[in-house]
C-alpha positions as CSV (number, residue, x, y, z in Angstrom):
1,M,0.0,0.0,0.0
2,P,1.3,3.5,-0.8
3,A,2.7,5.5,2.0
4,R,1.5,8.8,3.3
5,L,2.7,12.0,1.5
6,A,5.8,13.6,2.8
7,R,5.5,15.8,5.9
8,S,6.6,18.8,3.8
9,V,3.5,18.3,1.5
10,A,1.2,18.1,4.5
11,D,2.8,21.3,5.8
12,E,2.1,23.1,2.5
13,V,-1.5,21.8,2.6
14,R,-1.9,23.1,6.2
15,E,-0.7,26.6,5.1
16,G,-2.3,26.8,1.6
17,K,-5.9,27.3,0.5
18,I,-6.2,26.2,-3.1
19,F,-4.6,23.2,-4.6
20,G,-4.5,21.5,-8.0
21,I,-5.5,17.9,-8.8
22,R,-5.2,15.9,-12.0
23,A,-6.7,12.5,-12.1
24,G,-5.1,9.8,-14.3
25,L,-1.7,9.8,-15.9
26,R,-2.4,11.6,-19.2
27,P,-1.5,15.3,-19.1
28,H,-4.4,17.7,-18.8
29,R,-5.1,20.8,-16.8
30,F,-5.2,20.9,-13.1
31,L,-8.5,21.5,-11.4
32,G,-8.6,23.7,-8.3
33,L,-9.8,22.3,-5.0
34,W,-9.6,22.5,-1.2
35,A,-7.6,20.1,0.9
36,V,-7.2,19.6,4.6
37,T,-4.9,17.6,6.9
38,I,-5.5,15.4,9.8
39,G,-2.1,15.0,11.4
40,D,0.1,14.5,8.4
41,R,-2.6,12.9,6.3
42,V,-4.1,14.8,3.3
43,F,-7.8,14.7,2.4
44,V,-9.9,16.1,-0.4
45,R,-13.7,16.1,-1.2
46,T,-15.5,16.7,-4.4
47,W,-18.3,19.3,-4.6
48,N,-19.8,18.0,-7.9
49,D,-19.8,14.3,-8.7
50,K,-20.0,14.6,-12.4
51,P,-19.6,11.6,-14.7
52,T,-16.6,13.2,-16.3
53,G,-15.2,14.8,-13.1
54,W,-12.0,14.1,-11.2
55,F,-13.6,12.0,-8.5
56,R,-15.0,9.5,-11.0
57,A,-11.7,9.5,-12.9
58,F,-10.0,8.4,-9.7
59,A,-12.6,5.6,-9.3
60,K,-11.3,4.2,-12.6
61,D,-7.6,4.8,-12.0
62,R,-6.4,5.7,-8.5
63,R,-3.3,7.5,-9.8
64,G,-2.9,11.2,-10.5
65,V,-0.9,14.3,-9.6
66,F,-1.4,16.8,-6.7
67,Q,-0.1,20.3,-7.1
68,V,0.7,22.5,-4.0
69,P,0.9,26.3,-4.0
70,S,4.7,26.3,-4.5
71,G,4.0,24.7,-7.9
72,R,5.5,21.4,-6.9
73,E,3.7,18.4,-8.5
74,I,3.4,15.3,-6.4
75,P,2.5,11.9,-8.0
76,I,-0.3,10.4,-5.9
77,R,-2.5,7.4,-5.5
78,V,-5.9,7.9,-3.7
79,R,-8.0,5.8,-1.4
80,R,-11.4,6.3,0.1
81,A,-11.5,7.7,3.6
82,G,-13.9,6.2,6.0
83,G,-15.0,5.9,9.6
84,E,-17.2,8.4,11.4
85,R,-14.5,9.8,13.7
86,L,-12.2,10.5,10.8
87,L,-14.9,12.0,8.6
88,D,-16.0,14.2,11.6
89,A,-12.4,15.3,12.0
90,I,-12.3,16.2,8.3
91,D,-15.5,18.2,8.6
92,A,-14.0,20.1,11.5
93,A,-10.8,20.7,9.5
94,Y,-12.7,22.2,6.6
95,A,-14.7,24.4,8.9
96,A,-11.5,25.6,10.7
97,K,-9.4,26.2,7.6
98,Y,-12.0,27.7,5.2
99,N,-13.7,30.1,7.6
100,T,-14.5,33.1,5.6
101,P,-18.2,34.2,5.2
102,G,-18.1,33.2,1.5
103,S,-16.8,29.7,2.4
104,K,-19.4,28.8,4.9
105,K,-21.9,27.5,2.3
106,Y,-19.3,25.1,0.9
107,V,-18.1,24.0,4.3
108,R,-21.7,23.1,5.3
109,G,-22.1,21.3,1.9
110,F,-18.9,19.3,2.5
111,A,-20.4,18.0,5.8
112,T,-23.4,16.5,4.1
113,A,-23.7,12.7,3.8
114,R,-23.5,12.7,0.0
115,R,-20.2,14.5,0.0
116,R,-18.6,12.9,3.1
117,V,-18.7,9.5,1.3
118,K,-16.7,11.1,-1.5
119,T,-13.7,11.8,0.7
120,L,-10.3,10.7,-0.6
121,E,-7.0,10.4,1.1
122,L,-4.0,11.3,-1.0
123,R,-1.1,8.9,-0.7
124,R,2.4,8.7,-2.3
125,R,2.5,6.8,-5.6
């Protein structure tokens, strides 16, 4: 099983707000998303579960690339995150990190059941 991302990546996720993700191995543009950490583990959730979106692409091929604000591109493999305690902690991490008035709608949305089940942990490839 792939290992956790490097601590330096988790540190950048803790400090940054917007990240890039690219599902699969063929080159295409990065999509912007929010990411949070629990300890040194990195998690992402999808807002829209479109048939052609990044979440479904990862369901077919768990490999991709994560881009941090410094511009560094990290090869990743994803796995579904589960367990009520972990998902609750991820909800709280989103609420603490993305706490502007404009973000509140999205933070509430990320805490809904239909989005909680779409939580992925990013791992080293």
